[in-house]
TORKOL-4160 file (C-alpha; in steps of 0.2 Angstrom, whole numbers, padded with zeros to 4 digits, m for minus):
311
<pt num="1" X="m0371" Y="0489" Z="0393"/>
<pt num="2" X="m0358" Y="0503" Z="0393"/>
<pt num="3" X="m0350" Y="0512" Z="0378"/>
<pt num="4" X="m0341" Y="0501" Z="0366"/>
<pt num="5" X="m0348" Y="0485" Z="0374"/>
<pt num="6" X="m0341" Y="0488" Z="0392"/>
<pt num="7" X="m0353" Y="0480" Z="0404"/>
<pt num="8" X="m0360" Y="0488" Z="0420"/>
<pt num="9" X="m0364" Y="0475" Z="0433"/>
<pt num="10" X="m0367" Y="0457" Z="0427"/>
<pt num="11" X="m0365" Y="0451" Z="0409"/>
<pt num="12" X="m0381" Y="0452" Z="0400"/>
<pt num="13" X="m0379" Y="0434" Z="0394"/>
<pt num="14" X="m0370" Y="0418" Z="0400"/>
<pt num="15" X="m0352" Y="0418" Z="0392"/>
<pt num="16" X="m0344" Y="0403" Z="0384"/>
<pt num="17" X="m0336" Y="0391" Z="0396"/>
<pt num="18" X="m0317" Y="0394" Z="0396"/>
<pt num="19" X="m0313" Y="0380" Z="0408"/>
<pt num="20" X="m0303" Y="0371" Z="0395"/>
<pt num="21" X="m0290" Y="0385" Z="0392"/>
<pt num="22" X="m0273" Y="0381" Z="0400"/>
<pt num="23" X="m0271" Y="0398" Z="0408"/>
<pt num="24" X="m0287" Y="0396" Z="0417"/>
<pt num="25" X="m0282" Y="0379" Z="0426"/>
<pt num="26" X="m0278" Y="0379" Z="0444"/>
<pt num="27" X="m0259" Y="0377" Z="0449"/>
<pt num="28" X="m0256" Y="0362" Z="0460"/>
<pt num="29" X="m0242" Y="0371" Z="0469"/>
<pt num="30" X="m0252" Y="0386" Z="0474"/>
<pt num="31" X="m0269" Y="0378" Z="0480"/>
<pt num="32" X="m0265" Y="0384" Z="0498"/>
<pt num="33" X="m0258" Y="0401" Z="0492"/>
<pt num="34" X="m0267" Y="0412" Z="0505"/>
<pt num="35" X="m0261" Y="0401" Z="0519"/>
<pt num="36" X="m0242" Y="0403" Z="0514"/>
<pt num="37" X="m0230" Y="0415" Z="0522"/>
<pt num="38" X="m0225" Y="0430" Z="0512"/>
<pt num="39" X="m0208" Y="0423" Z="0509"/>
<pt num="40" X="m0215" Y="0407" Z="0502"/>
<pt num="41" X="m0228" Y="0417" Z="0491"/>
<pt num="42" X="m0213" Y="0427" Z="0483"/>
<pt num="43" X="m0202" Y="0411" Z="0481"/>
<pt num="44" X="m0216" Y="0401" Z="0473"/>
<pt num="45" X="m0220" Y="0416" Z="0461"/>
<pt num="46" X="m0201" Y="0418" Z="0456"/>
<pt num="47" X="m0199" Y="0399" Z="0453"/>
<pt num="48" X="m0214" Y="0398" Z="0442"/>
<pt num="49" X="m0207" Y="0411" Z="0431"/>
<pt num="50" X="m0193" Y="0399" Z="0425"/>
<pt num="51" X="m0207" Y="0390" Z="0415"/>
<pt num="52" X="m0209" Y="0406" Z="0405"/>
<pt num="53" X="m0192" Y="0405" Z="0398"/>
<pt num="54" X="m0194" Y="0387" Z="0395"/>
<pt num="55" X="m0210" Y="0390" Z="0385"/>
<pt num="56" X="m0201" Y="0403" Z="0374"/>
<pt num="57" X="m0187" Y="0392" Z="0371"/>
<pt num="58" X="m0199" Y="0378" Z="0365"/>
<pt num="59" X="m0207" Y="0391" Z="0353"/>
<pt num="60" X="m0190" Y="0398" Z="0346"/>
<pt num="61" X="m0193" Y="0391" Z="0329"/>
<pt num="62" X="m0210" Y="0400" Z="0326"/>
<pt num="63" X="m0204" Y="0416" Z="0334"/>
<pt num="64" X="m0189" Y="0416" Z="0322"/>
<pt num="65" X="m0201" Y="0413" Z="0308"/>
<pt num="66" X="m0212" Y="0428" Z="0312"/>
<pt num="67" X="m0196" Y="0439" Z="0315"/>
<pt num="68" X="m0190" Y="0435" Z="0297"/>
<pt num="69" X="m0208" Y="0439" Z="0291"/>
<pt num="70" X="m0208" Y="0455" Z="0300"/>
<pt num="71" X="m0190" Y="0460" Z="0294"/>
<pt num="72" X="m0195" Y="0457" Z="0276"/>
<pt num="73" X="m0210" Y="0468" Z="0278"/>
<pt num="74" X="m0200" Y="0482" Z="0285"/>
<pt num="75" X="m0187" Y="0480" Z="0272"/>
<pt num="76" X="m0200" Y="0484" Z="0258"/>
<pt num="77" X="m0208" Y="0498" Z="0268"/>
<pt num="78" X="m0221" Y="0489" Z="0278"/>
<pt num="79" X="m0224" Y="0489" Z="0296"/>
<pt num="80" X="m0226" Y="0477" Z="0311"/>
<pt num="81" X="m0242" Y="0480" Z="0320"/>
<pt num="82" X="m0246" Y="0472" Z="0337"/>
<pt num="83" X="m0263" Y="0472" Z="0345"/>
<pt num="84" X="m0271" Y="0464" Z="0361"/>
<pt num="85" X="m0282" Y="0468" Z="0376"/>
<pt num="86" X="m0277" Y="0470" Z="0394"/>
<pt num="87" X="m0260" Y="0464" Z="0398"/>
<pt num="88" X="m0257" Y="0457" Z="0381"/>
<pt num="89" X="m0261" Y="0474" Z="0373"/>
<pt num="90" X="m0250" Y="0484" Z="0385"/>
<pt num="91" X="m0235" Y="0472" Z="0382"/>
<pt num="92" X="m0237" Y="0475" Z="0363"/>
<pt num="93" X="m0237" Y="0494" Z="0365"/>
<pt num="94" X="m0222" Y="0493" Z="0377"/>
<pt num="95" X="m0212" Y="0483" Z="0365"/>
<pt num="96" X="m0217" Y="0495" Z="0350"/>
<pt num="97" X="m0212" Y="0510" Z="0360"/>
<pt num="98" X="m0195" Y="0504" Z="0365"/>
<pt num="99" X="m0189" Y="0501" Z="0347"/>
<pt num="100" X="m0186" Y="0519" Z="0342"/>
<pt num="101" X="m0174" Y="0523" Z="0356"/>
<pt num="102" X="m0165" Y="0506" Z="0355"/>
<pt num="103" X="m0164" Y="0504" Z="0336"/>
<pt num="104" X="m0167" Y="0522" Z="0330"/>
<pt num="105" X="m0182" Y="0515" Z="0320"/>
<pt num="106" X="m0196" Y="0526" Z="0314"/>
<pt num="107" X="m0210" Y="0526" Z="0327"/>
<pt num="108" X="m0222" Y="0521" Z="0312"/>
<pt num="109" X="m0212" Y="0505" Z="0309"/>
<pt num="110" X="m0218" Y="0495" Z="0324"/>
<pt num="111" X="m0235" Y="0500" Z="0330"/>
<pt num="112" X="m0244" Y="0494" Z="0346"/>
<pt num="113" X="m0263" Y="0494" Z="0348"/>
<pt num="114" X="m0273" Y="0491" Z="0364"/>
<pt num="115" X="m0291" Y="0487" Z="0365"/>
<pt num="116" X="m0299" Y="0503" Z="0372"/>
<pt num="117" X="m0286" Y="0515" Z="0366"/>
<pt num="118" X="m0271" Y="0523" Z="0374"/>
<pt num="119" X="m0281" Y="0527" Z="0390"/>
<pt num="120" X="m0282" Y="0508" Z="0393"/>
<pt num="121" X="m0264" Y="0507" Z="0396"/>
<pt num="122" X="m0267" Y="0515" Z="0413"/>
<pt num="123" X="m0285" Y="0511" Z="0416"/>
<pt num="124" X="m0293" Y="0494" Z="0413"/>
<pt num="125" X="m0305" Y="0494" Z="0398"/>
<pt num="126" X="m0307" Y="0475" Z="0398"/>
<pt num="127" X="m0325" Y="0475" Z="0391"/>
<pt num="128" X="m0318" Y="0481" Z="0374"/>
<pt num="129" X="m0310" Y="0465" Z="0371"/>
<pt num="130" X="m0327" Y="0457" Z="0367"/>
<pt num="131" X="m0328" Y="0467" Z="0351"/>
<pt num="132" X="m0322" Y="0457" Z="0336"/>
<pt num="133" X="m0323" Y="0472" Z="0325"/>
<pt num="134" X="m0316" Y="0483" Z="0338"/>
<pt num="135" X="m0299" Y="0486" Z="0328"/>
<pt num="136" X="m0307" Y="0490" Z="0311"/>
<pt num="137" X="m0306" Y="0509" Z="0314"/>
<pt num="138" X="m0287" Y="0508" Z="0319"/>
<pt num="139" X="m0284" Y="0497" Z="0303"/>
<pt num="140" X="m0292" Y="0510" Z="0292"/>
<pt num="141" X="m0283" Y="0524" Z="0300"/>
<pt num="142" X="m0266" Y="0515" Z="0298"/>
<pt num="143" X="m0271" Y="0509" Z="0280"/>
<pt num="144" X="m0265" Y="0492" Z="0285"/>
<pt num="145" X="m0261" Y="0482" Z="0269"/>
<pt num="146" X="m0251" Y="0469" Z="0260"/>
<pt num="147" X="m0234" Y="0476" Z="0264"/>
<pt num="148" X="m0238" Y="0475" Z="0283"/>
<pt num="149" X="m0237" Y="0461" Z="0296"/>
<pt num="150" X="m0249" Y="0459" Z="0310"/>
<pt num="151" X="m0247" Y="0450" Z="0327"/>
<pt num="152" X="m0262" Y="0447" Z="0338"/>
<pt num="153" X="m0257" Y="0444" Z="0356"/>
<pt num="154" X="m0270" Y="0434" Z="0367"/>
<pt num="155" X="m0263" Y="0424" Z="0381"/>
<pt num="156" X="m0279" Y="0413" Z="0383"/>
<pt num="157" X="m0282" Y="0413" Z="0364"/>
<pt num="158" X="m0300" Y="0417" Z="0365"/>
<pt num="159" X="m0301" Y="0436" Z="0364"/>
<pt num="160" X="m0314" Y="0441" Z="0351"/>
<pt num="161" X="m0305" Y="0458" Z="0348"/>
<pt num="162" X="m0289" Y="0449" Z="0344"/>
<pt num="163" X="m0296" Y="0435" Z="0334"/>
<pt num="164" X="m0307" Y="0447" Z="0324"/>
<pt num="165" X="m0292" Y="0458" Z="0321"/>
<pt num="166" X="m0283" Y="0443" Z="0313"/>
<pt num="167" X="m0297" Y="0440" Z="0301"/>
<pt num="168" X="m0298" Y="0458" Z="0297"/>
<pt num="169" X="m0279" Y="0459" Z="0294"/>
<pt num="170" X="m0280" Y="0444" Z="0283"/>
<pt num="171" X="m0294" Y="0452" Z="0273"/>
<pt num="172" X="m0283" Y="0467" Z="0270"/>
<pt num="173" X="m0269" Y="0456" Z="0264"/>
<pt num="174" X="m0257" Y="0458" Z="0278"/>
<pt num="175" X="m0246" Y="0444" Z="0284"/>
<pt num="176" X="m0253" Y="0437" Z="0301"/>
<pt num="177" X="m0247" Y="0429" Z="0317"/>
<pt num="178" X="m0255" Y="0425" Z="0334"/>
<pt num="179" X="m0245" Y="0424" Z="0350"/>
<pt num="180" X="m0254" Y="0414" Z="0363"/>
<pt num="181" X="m0251" Y="0404" Z="0378"/>
<pt num="182" X="m0266" Y="0392" Z="0373"/>
<pt num="183" X="m0260" Y="0377" Z="0363"/>
<pt num="184" X="m0278" Y="0373" Z="0358"/>
<pt num="185" X="m0281" Y="0389" Z="0347"/>
<pt num="186" X="m0278" Y="0387" Z="0328"/>
<pt num="187" X="m0286" Y="0401" Z="0319"/>
<pt num="188" X="m0287" Y="0399" Z="0300"/>
<pt num="189" X="m0282" Y="0416" Z="0296"/>
<pt num="190" X="m0265" Y="0415" Z="0304"/>
<pt num="191" X="m0249" Y="0413" Z="0295"/>
<pt num="192" X="m0238" Y="0410" Z="0310"/>
<pt num="193" X="m0244" Y="0403" Z="0327"/>
<pt num="194" X="m0233" Y="0406" Z="0341"/>
<pt num="195" X="m0238" Y="0395" Z="0356"/>
<pt num="196" X="m0230" Y="0399" Z="0373"/>
<pt num="197" X="m0236" Y="0384" Z="0383"/>
<pt num="198" X="m0234" Y="0392" Z="0401"/>
<pt num="199" X="m0248" Y="0382" Z="0409"/>
<pt num="200" X="m0258" Y="0387" Z="0424"/>
<pt num="201" X="m0254" Y="0402" Z="0434"/>
<pt num="202" X="m0250" Y="0403" Z="0453"/>
<pt num="203" X="m0265" Y="0415" Z="0454"/>
<pt num="204" X="m0278" Y="0406" Z="0444"/>
<pt num="205" X="m0281" Y="0415" Z="0427"/>
<pt num="206" X="m0269" Y="0429" Z="0431"/>
<pt num="207" X="m0260" Y="0430" Z="0414"/>
<pt num="208" X="m0250" Y="0445" Z="0419"/>
<pt num="209" X="m0239" Y="0433" Z="0428"/>
<pt num="210" X="m0228" Y="0420" Z="0419"/>
<pt num="211" X="m0239" Y="0421" Z="0403"/>
<pt num="212" X="m0235" Y="0440" Z="0403"/>
<pt num="213" X="m0217" Y="0436" Z="0406"/>
<pt num="214" X="m0216" Y="0424" Z="0392"/>
<pt num="215" X="m0225" Y="0436" Z="0380"/>
<pt num="216" X="m0213" Y="0450" Z="0385"/>
<pt num="217" X="m0198" Y="0439" Z="0381"/>
<pt num="218" X="m0205" Y="0433" Z="0364"/>
<pt num="219" X="m0209" Y="0451" Z="0359"/>
<pt num="220" X="m0192" Y="0457" Z="0364"/>
<pt num="221" X="m0185" Y="0442" Z="0353"/>
<pt num="222" X="m0196" Y="0446" Z="0338"/>
<pt num="223" X="m0191" Y="0465" Z="0337"/>
<pt num="224" X="m0172" Y="0462" Z="0342"/>
<pt num="225" X="m0170" Y="0448" Z="0329"/>
<pt num="226" X="m0180" Y="0458" Z="0316"/>
<pt num="227" X="m0168" Y="0473" Z="0318"/>
<pt num="228" X="m0153" Y="0463" Z="0319"/>
<pt num="229" X="m0158" Y="0456" Z="0301"/>
<pt num="230" X="m0161" Y="0474" Z="0296"/>
<pt num="231" X="m0143" Y="0479" Z="0300"/>
<pt num="232" X="m0146" Y="0489" Z="0316"/>
<pt num="233" X="m0132" Y="0481" Z="0325"/>
<pt num="234" X="m0114" Y="0476" Z="0323"/>
<pt num="235" X="m0111" Y="0460" Z="0333"/>
<pt num="236" X="m0119" Y="0464" Z="0349"/>
<pt num="237" X="m0116" Y="0483" Z="0348"/>
<pt num="238" X="m0130" Y="0495" Z="0347"/>
<pt num="239" X="m0122" Y="0505" Z="0333"/>
<pt num="240" X="m0138" Y="0513" Z="0325"/>
<pt num="241" X="m0138" Y="0525" Z="0339"/>
<pt num="242" X="m0142" Y="0544" Z="0339"/>
<pt num="243" X="m0133" Y="0553" Z="0353"/>
<pt num="244" X="m0147" Y="0564" Z="0359"/>
<pt num="245" X="m0143" Y="0564" Z="0378"/>
<pt num="246" X="m0128" Y="0562" Z="0390"/>
<pt num="247" X="m0131" Y="0544" Z="0393"/>
<pt num="248" X="m0132" Y="0540" Z="0374"/>
<pt num="249" X="m0117" Y="0551" Z="0370"/>
<pt num="250" X="m0107" Y="0541" Z="0383"/>
<pt num="251" X="m0113" Y="0525" Z="0376"/>
<pt num="252" X="m0109" Y="0530" Z="0358"/>
<pt num="253" X="m0092" Y="0536" Z="0363"/>
<pt num="254" X="m0088" Y="0519" Z="0371"/>
<pt num="255" X="m0095" Y="0509" Z="0356"/>
<pt num="256" X="m0085" Y="0520" Z="0344"/>
<pt num="257" X="m0069" Y="0516" Z="0354"/>
<pt num="258" X="m0073" Y="0497" Z="0353"/>
<pt num="259" X="m0069" Y="0500" Z="0334"/>
<pt num="260" X="m0055" Y="0513" Z="0337"/>
<pt num="261" X="m0047" Y="0510" Z="0354"/>
<pt num="262" X="m0032" Y="0520" Z="0350"/>
<pt num="263" X="m0044" Y="0536" Z="0350"/>
<pt num="264" X="m0046" Y="0545" Z="0366"/>
<pt num="265" X="m0064" Y="0549" Z="0373"/>
<pt num="266" X="m0061" Y="0567" Z="0367"/>
<pt num="267" X="m0057" Y="0562" Z="0349"/>
<pt num="268" X="m0071" Y="0550" Z="0349"/>
<pt num="269" X="m0083" Y="0563" Z="0355"/>
<pt num="270" X="m0077" Y="0576" Z="0342"/>
<pt num="271" X="m0079" Y="0563" Z="0328"/>
<pt num="272" X="m0097" Y="0559" Z="0334"/>
<pt num="273" X="m0101" Y="0578" Z="0334"/>
<pt num="274" X="m0094" Y="0579" Z="0316"/>
<pt num="275" X="m0106" Y="0565" Z="0311"/>
<pt num="276" X="m0121" Y="0575" Z="0318"/>
<pt num="277" X="m0122" Y="0563" Z="0333"/>
<pt num="278" X="m0125" Y="0548" Z="0322"/>
<pt num="279" X="m0114" Y="0533" Z="0328"/>
<pt num="280" X="m0114" Y="0523" Z="0312"/>
<pt num="281" X="m0109" Y="0538" Z="0302"/>
<pt num="282" X="m0095" Y="0543" Z="0313"/>
<pt num="283" X="m0088" Y="0525" Z="0312"/>
<pt num="284" X="m0088" Y="0525" Z="0293"/>
<pt num="285" X="m0080" Y="0542" Z="0292"/>
<pt num="286" X="m0066" Y="0537" Z="0303"/>
<pt num="287" X="m0064" Y="0519" Z="0296"/>
<pt num="288" X="m0064" Y="0525" Z="0277"/>
<pt num="289" X="m0057" Y="0543" Z="0279"/>
<pt num="290" X="m0073" Y="0550" Z="0271"/>
<pt num="291" X="m0084" Y="0565" Z="0274"/>
<pt num="292" X="m0101" Y="0564" Z="0283"/>
<pt num="293" X="m0110" Y="0565" Z="0266"/>
<pt num="294" X="m0100" Y="0551" Z="0259"/>
<pt num="295" X="m0102" Y="0540" Z="0274"/>
<pt num="296" X="m0121" Y="0543" Z="0274"/>
<pt num="297" X="m0121" Y="0538" Z="0255"/>
<pt num="298" X="m0111" Y="0522" Z="0258"/>
<pt num="299" X="m0123" Y="0517" Z="0272"/>
<pt num="300" X="m0138" Y="0520" Z="0261"/>
<pt num="301" X="m0130" Y="0510" Z="0247"/>
<pt num="302" X="m0129" Y="0495" Z="0259"/>
<pt num="303" X="m0146" Y="0497" Z="0267"/>
<pt num="304" X="m0138" Y="0504" Z="0283"/>
<pt num="305" X="m0127" Y="0489" Z="0286"/>
<pt num="306" X="m0111" Y="0494" Z="0295"/>
<pt num="307" X="m0104" Y="0477" Z="0292"/>
<pt num="308" X="m0107" Y="0478" Z="0273"/>
<pt num="309" X="m0098" Y="0495" Z="0273"/>
<pt num="310" X="m0083" Y="0492" Z="0284"/>
<pt num="311" X="m0081" Y="0473" Z="0284"/>
């Protein structure tokens, strides 16, 4: 057996039978997959992805419930922590890494953990998923506690690393959720269970396919809804934006002119620069005729909500 439980060659003991897991079933439409033309393979894969969207729609209520739980955690200074193994872990890390550039959130507010560490993002370390205590050191390093919420991600719902992490998170007092594509899984230490019932994959057991797509949509929905609740948007505009490169400066100028179409691009850019590149601040300065310091004070007094400041 290799380091951290990774196996070299055959498993040292017969593993549990997972034939009952929905994502391990054979897909009736792809039984002759290798006999199909490439066009047909691609079409079959594409059409099957529609079920990912349908699965997320069916789980919308629980996704929203968890998003509200996460928003409340961040509101009181806590964090949202994701963890998974393999594809599930990579998707959690991806979603966490996309929050700071999208919502100008602190990188510590949404944290993604993958079994095997960051090297597993590029090189498979699947053996680490069999360690039920594998996340203990990460939780200790983060100081996971009662202010935080934890979401375990496990498509098949049987990953020891994730189920163990749920138990450890609950012992530390954190709120807990499980995102899975396996309807039969109901861990006791889970406050919110999100089931994305995507069913069998075109390539049997390959949950990087529509189970992965559904997981990505659900994670996007959680963090987007969470940050909407935290005042990071105005309508559908990305107003909590720091203009730190040419693309973002252009976007900030265009959003600013949604509020003040009478201002030229040059005037919008000048206001943005006067606000230190912070779009919300620039909008408040212009709308209320106040200084940068006063605009920042107004926003802070209303938990950063632009709508609360300018209506």
